[in-house]
C-alpha positions as a printed Julia matrix, in Angstrom:
85×3 Matrix{Float64}:
 56.93  -36.17  46.02
 54.87  -33.59  47.95
 52.3   -33.34  45.16
 51.84  -37.11  45.23
 51.27  -37.02  49.0
 48.81  -34.12  48.7
 46.81  -35.74  45.93
 46.63  -39.02  47.85
 44.82  -37.22  50.67
 41.94  -36.35  48.33
 41.47  -39.91  47.11
 39.81  -42.75  48.96
 41.83  -45.94  49.38
 39.45  -47.92  47.17
 39.57  -45.62  44.16
 41.83  -43.47  42.06
 39.31  -40.73  41.28
 38.33  -37.7   43.39
 35.29  -38.13  45.69
 33.27  -35.49  43.8
 33.58  -37.51  40.58
 32.4   -40.67  42.32
 29.53  -38.8   43.97
 28.29  -37.38  40.67
 28.72  -40.75  38.97
 26.83  -42.6   41.72
 23.93  -40.12  41.77
 23.74  -39.03  38.15
 19.94  -38.83  38.06
 19.71  -36.54  41.1
 22.55  -34.35  39.85
 21.0   -34.09  36.38
 17.55  -33.18  37.72
 18.92  -30.66  40.2
 21.09  -29.04  37.53
 18.12  -28.71  35.19
 15.89  -27.23  37.9
 18.59  -24.75  38.88
 19.12  -23.76  35.25
 15.41  -23.05  34.9
 15.36  -21.05  38.13
 18.29  -18.92  36.99
 16.74  -18.33  33.57
 13.43  -17.27  35.14
 14.98  -15.06  37.81
 17.43  -13.0   35.75
 18.12  -11.8   32.25
 21.08  -14.02  31.47
 21.86  -12.35  28.14
 22.34   -8.98  29.85
 24.27  -10.25  32.89
 27.65   -8.71  33.64
 30.69  -10.99  33.73
 31.07  -10.85  37.52
 27.37  -11.6   38.0
 27.53  -14.55  35.59
 30.61  -15.97  37.33
 28.87  -15.63  40.69
 25.87  -17.59  39.39
 28.11  -20.3   37.92
 30.1   -20.55  41.15
 26.94  -20.93  43.27
 25.55  -23.43  40.75
 28.74  -25.51  40.88
 28.88  -25.49  44.68
 25.21  -26.43  45.07
 25.3   -29.31  42.59
 28.56  -30.65  44.01
 27.35  -30.33  47.6
 24.12  -32.21  46.89
 26.03  -34.98  45.1
 28.46  -35.32  48.02
 25.65  -35.22  50.6
 23.8   -38.02  48.83
 27.0   -40.04  48.4
 28.88  -39.53  51.66
 26.37  -38.06  54.12
 23.26  -40.1   53.38
 25.05  -43.02  51.68
 22.16  -43.08  49.21
 21.98  -43.92  45.52
 18.93  -43.08  43.4
 18.65  -44.99  40.14
 15.96  -45.84  37.62
 15.19  -49.54  37.52
């Protein structure tokens, strides 16, 4: 019962999926472009083939947080959707 109550806190009343999923789905173009730009920046700034495990996990963690934060800011903070067409 407690797990049901805890999971309900993370979900909005109008949906059954977590807010981060909805944010990425609503702003797929922005998330895709940002992720590609960040991938290029990482590849240009460090030798990814020679990176240690801890360093690689740190990069992935920062990457995940940045992409998720931008998606949530566009969705919840700015209430903006960018689409083609």
